[in-house]
C-alpha positions as CSV (number, residue, x, y, z in Angstrom):
1,X,95.4,88.3,139.3
2,X,98.6,88.6,137.3
3,X,99.6,92.1,136.4
4,X,99.3,93.1,132.7
5,X,102.4,92.3,130.6
6,X,102.4,95.7,129.0
7,X,101.2,98.2,131.6
8,X,102.4,101.3,129.7
9,X,101.3,102.4,126.3
10,X,104.1,104.9,126.3
11,X,106.7,102.0,126.3
12,X,105.2,100.9,123.0
13,X,105.4,104.5,121.6
14,X,109.1,104.7,122.6
15,X,109.8,101.2,121.1
16,X,108.2,102.1,117.8
17,X,110.2,105.4,117.5
18,X,113.5,103.7,118.4
19,X,112.8,100.9,116.0
20,X,111.8,103.3,113.2
21,X,115.0,105.3,113.5
22,X,117.3,102.5,114.7
23,X,118.6,105.0,117.3
24,X,117.7,105.7,120.9
25,X,119.1,109.2,120.5
26,X,117.0,110.0,117.5
27,X,113.9,108.6,119.1
28,X,114.6,110.8,122.2
29,X,114.9,113.8,120.0
30,X,111.6,113.1,118.2
31,X,109.7,112.3,121.4
32,X,111.2,115.2,123.3
33,X,112.8,112.9,125.9
34,X,116.3,112.3,127.1
35,X,118.3,109.3,125.6
36,X,118.6,107.7,129.1
37,X,114.8,107.9,129.5
38,X,114.3,106.2,126.2
39,X,116.7,103.4,127.1
40,X,115.0,103.0,130.5
41,X,111.6,102.7,128.9
42,X,112.8,100.1,126.4
43,X,114.4,98.2,129.2
44,X,111.1,98.2,131.1
45,X,109.2,96.9,128.0
46,X,111.8,94.2,127.5
47,X,111.4,93.2,131.2
48,X,107.7,93.0,130.8
49,X,108.0,90.9,127.7
50,X,110.8,88.8,129.0
51,X,112.7,89.2,125.7
52,X,115.3,91.6,124.4
53,X,114.0,93.8,121.5
54,X,117.3,95.5,120.5
55,X,120.9,94.5,120.1
56,X,123.0,97.4,121.6
57,X,126.2,98.4,119.9
58,X,128.7,101.1,120.8
59,X,127.0,103.7,118.6
60,X,123.9,102.1,117.2
61,X,121.1,99.7,118.0
62,X,119.2,97.2,115.8
63,X,116.2,95.0,116.3
64,X,116.5,91.5,117.4
65,X,114.4,88.8,115.8
66,X,111.8,89.2,118.6
67,X,111.8,93.0,118.0
68,X,111.4,92.5,114.2
69,X,108.4,90.2,114.8
70,X,106.8,92.6,117.4
71,X,107.2,95.9,115.4
72,X,104.5,95.5,112.8
73,X,101.9,94.8,115.5
74,X,102.9,97.8,117.5
75,X,103.1,100.1,114.5
76,X,99.7,99.0,113.2
77,X,98.1,99.4,116.7
78,X,99.5,102.9,117.1
79,X,98.4,103.8,113.6
80,X,94.8,102.7,114.3
81,X,94.7,104.8,117.5
82,X,95.8,107.9,115.5
83,X,93.2,107.3,112.8
84,X,90.5,106.7,115.4
85,X,91.5,109.9,117.3
86,X,91.3,111.9,114.0
87,X,87.9,110.4,113.2
88,X,86.4,111.0,116.7
89,X,88.0,114.4,117.6
90,X,88.8,115.9,114.2
91,X,91.5,118.2,113.1
92,X,91.8,121.3,115.5
93,X,91.7,124.4,113.4
94,X,90.9,122.5,110.3
95,X,88.8,119.7,108.8
96,X,89.4,115.9,108.7
97,X,88.5,113.5,105.9
98,X,88.6,109.8,106.7
99,X,89.0,107.9,103.5
100,X,89.1,104.1,102.9
101,X,90.3,103.0,99.5
102,X,90.9,99.9,97.5
103,X,94.5,98.8,98.1
104,X,95.4,98.9,94.4
105,X,93.8,102.3,93.8
106,X,95.5,103.8,96.9
107,X,99.0,102.5,96.3
108,X,99.2,103.6,92.6
109,X,96.6,106.0,91.3
110,X,95.8,107.9,94.5
111,X,99.4,107.9,95.9
112,X,100.6,109.7,92.7
113,X,98.0,112.4,93.0
114,X,97.0,112.9,96.6
115,X,99.9,115.4,97.3
116,X,98.3,117.7,94.8
117,X,95.0,117.7,96.7
118,X,96.8,118.2,100.0
119,X,98.7,121.1,98.7
120,X,95.6,122.8,97.4
121,X,93.7,122.2,100.7
122,X,96.2,122.7,103.5
123,X,93.5,122.9,106.1
124,X,92.2,119.4,105.4
125,X,93.8,116.5,107.2
126,X,93.3,113.2,105.3
127,X,93.5,109.8,106.9
128,X,93.7,107.1,104.3
129,X,93.2,103.4,105.1
130,X,93.2,100.6,102.6
131,X,91.2,97.4,102.2
132,X,91.3,94.4,99.9
133,X,88.0,92.5,100.5
134,X,84.4,93.7,100.4
135,X,83.8,92.8,104.0
136,X,86.5,95.3,105.1
137,X,84.7,98.1,103.3
138,X,81.3,97.1,104.7
139,X,82.7,97.3,108.3
140,X,84.3,100.7,107.5
141,X,83.2,103.9,109.4
142,X,85.0,106.1,106.8
143,X,83.5,109.3,105.5
144,X,84.1,108.2,101.9
145,X,85.2,105.0,100.3
146,X,86.8,104.2,96.9
147,X,85.9,100.6,96.0
148,X,86.5,98.3,93.1
149,X,83.5,96.3,91.8
150,X,81.4,97.4,94.8
151,X,78.9,100.1,93.8
152,X,76.9,102.1,96.4
153,X,74.7,100.0,98.5
154,X,71.5,100.8,100.5
155,X,71.8,104.2,102.2
156,X,74.7,105.2,100.1
157,X,75.2,107.6,97.2
158,X,78.2,107.6,94.9
159,X,80.0,108.3,91.6
160,X,81.4,105.8,89.1
161,X,85.0,106.7,88.5
162,X,86.5,104.5,85.8
163,X,86.9,100.9,84.7
164,X,90.1,99.1,83.8
165,X,92.0,98.1,80.7
166,X,93.9,94.8,80.9
167,X,97.2,94.0,79.2
168,X,100.3,91.9,79.9
169,X,103.4,93.4,81.6
170,X,106.8,92.0,82.5
171,X,110.4,93.0,82.8
172,X,111.8,94.5,79.6
173,X,114.1,91.5,78.9
174,X,111.1,89.1,79.3
175,X,108.7,91.3,77.3
176,X,111.2,91.3,74.5
177,X,110.8,87.5,74.1
178,X,107.0,87.8,73.8
179,X,106.2,88.9,70.2
180,X,102.7,87.4,70.0
181,X,99.8,86.5,72.3
182,X,100.6,82.8,71.9
183,X,104.1,83.4,73.4
184,X,102.5,84.2,76.7
185,X,101.7,80.6,77.3
186,X,105.4,79.7,77.5
187,X,105.8,82.0,80.5
188,X,104.6,81.8,84.1
189,X,101.4,83.9,84.3
190,X,100.7,85.6,87.6
191,X,97.0,85.5,88.4
192,X,94.9,87.3,91.0
193,X,92.6,84.7,92.5
194,X,89.7,87.1,93.2
195,X,89.4,89.0,89.9
196,X,86.8,88.1,87.4
197,X,88.7,89.7,84.5
198,X,91.7,87.4,84.4
199,X,94.3,85.6,82.2
200,X,91.8,83.2,80.8
201,X,89.7,86.0,79.5
202,X,92.6,87.8,78.0
203,X,93.9,84.7,76.2
204,X,90.4,83.9,74.9
205,X,90.1,87.5,73.8
206,X,93.4,87.1,71.8
207,X,92.2,83.8,70.3
208,X,94.8,81.7,72.2
209,X,93.8,78.3,73.5
210,X,95.8,77.8,76.8
211,X,98.2,74.9,76.5
212,X,97.9,71.9,78.9
213,X,100.2,72.4,81.8
214,X,100.0,76.2,81.7
215,X,102.3,77.6,84.4
216,X,100.4,79.9,86.9
217,X,101.4,81.6,90.1
218,X,98.4,82.7,92.2
219,X,98.2,85.6,94.6
220,X,95.5,87.9,96.1
221,X,96.7,91.4,95.2
222,X,97.9,93.2,92.0
223,X,100.7,94.8,94.1
224,X,102.2,91.3,94.8
225,X,101.7,90.2,91.2
226,X,103.6,93.2,90.0
227,X,106.3,92.7,92.6
228,X,106.8,89.1,91.4
229,X,106.8,90.2,87.8
230,X,109.4,92.9,88.6
231,X,111.6,90.2,90.2
232,X,111.5,88.2,87.0
233,X,108.9,85.7,88.3
234,X,106.6,85.8,85.3
235,X,104.1,88.0,83.5
236,X,101.4,90.0,85.3
237,X,98.2,91.7,84.2
238,X,98.2,95.5,84.2
239,X,94.9,97.1,85.1
240,X,95.1,100.6,83.7
241,X,94.7,103.4,84.7
242,X,94.8,102.2,88.3
243,X,98.1,100.4,87.9
244,X,99.9,103.0,85.7
245,X,102.1,104.5,88.4
246,X,103.0,101.2,89.9
247,X,104.0,99.9,86.4
248,X,106.3,102.9,85.9
249,X,107.8,102.6,89.4
250,X,108.7,98.9,89.0
251,X,110.0,99.3,85.5
252,X,107.5,96.9,83.9
253,X,106.6,97.2,80.2
254,X,103.7,95.9,78.0
255,X,104.4,92.6,76.4
256,X,102.4,92.4,73.2
257,X,101.6,95.6,71.2
258,X,97.9,96.1,70.8
259,X,96.8,93.2,73.1
260,X,94.4,94.8,75.5
261,X,90.8,94.3,76.6
262,X,88.4,96.1,78.9
263,X,87.7,94.8,82.4
264,X,84.4,93.9,83.8
265,X,84.1,96.2,86.9
266,X,84.6,99.8,87.9
267,X,85.9,101.9,90.7
268,X,83.3,103.8,92.7
269,X,83.4,106.7,95.2
270,X,80.7,106.1,97.8
271,X,79.4,108.1,100.8
272,X,76.3,108.2,103.0
273,X,73.1,109.2,101.3
274,X,71.7,110.9,104.3
275,X,72.9,114.5,105.1
276,X,75.1,116.8,103.3
277,X,78.8,116.1,102.6
278,X,81.2,117.9,104.9
279,X,83.3,120.7,103.3
280,X,86.3,118.4,103.3
281,X,84.4,115.5,101.7
282,X,82.9,117.8,99.1
283,X,86.3,119.3,98.2
284,X,87.7,115.8,97.8
285,X,84.8,114.6,95.7
286,X,85.1,117.7,93.4
287,X,88.8,117.3,93.0
288,X,88.6,113.5,92.4
289,X,85.9,113.8,89.7
290,X,88.0,116.5,88.0
291,X,90.9,114.1,87.8
292,X,89.1,111.0,86.4
């Protein structure tokens, strides 16, 4: 039987640290190892893989193409191990909350506010994982979930948080050319393929009949739609209040004053119906409801 290609998990840990800091010396400091030991473990990993992962310079290192391709897999795997350990064994001396959230909610609304919760509850360790599709939530073993358009199911309790308000956003110089709803049809509209509340509904709400040959760019997340809009690739749909922080961070602005409509679905906080919530989960629920 051939030996395993990666016999040591520690090699991966050393590789991830060296790649993150682009420095063997800094990785050695963080991992409490000597720089020669870090270099030796990287060499061992490269020998096992049969490819060089770093280009060595006189005073620095940088990832090769193979290293760049390998890093996301290693980082994700190590992150999943850390989350699983926290879930199974808890937070020594404190409490752990394992939270799974809608990607949009987590990257904008929650990211802007979670530090406040953590500062108020220093004894609670929060592990946050994101999901896009309903199936990912249904497979989740998280203590609590924040979902969009997926209310509590059998065996679950929950709280409805808020809905969404749709309006067009773009870079300021593009928004300045859009004085009326009809002007939107002369621009590329960036659409989320899985959302029921979409551009066709907003245009219909505004009384605008889409022109033949309407230019559309399709994607699967609002984050990517916003990134494309911020790069000048068209006009995206904001979904306030979940997207408020992301809109500010990317410098996007509303396009047509007063053109807005309510969405069709809501965000929900869900948790198991059986048994009492842990103190960490109860503290998070109370805090979240006070903010929405």
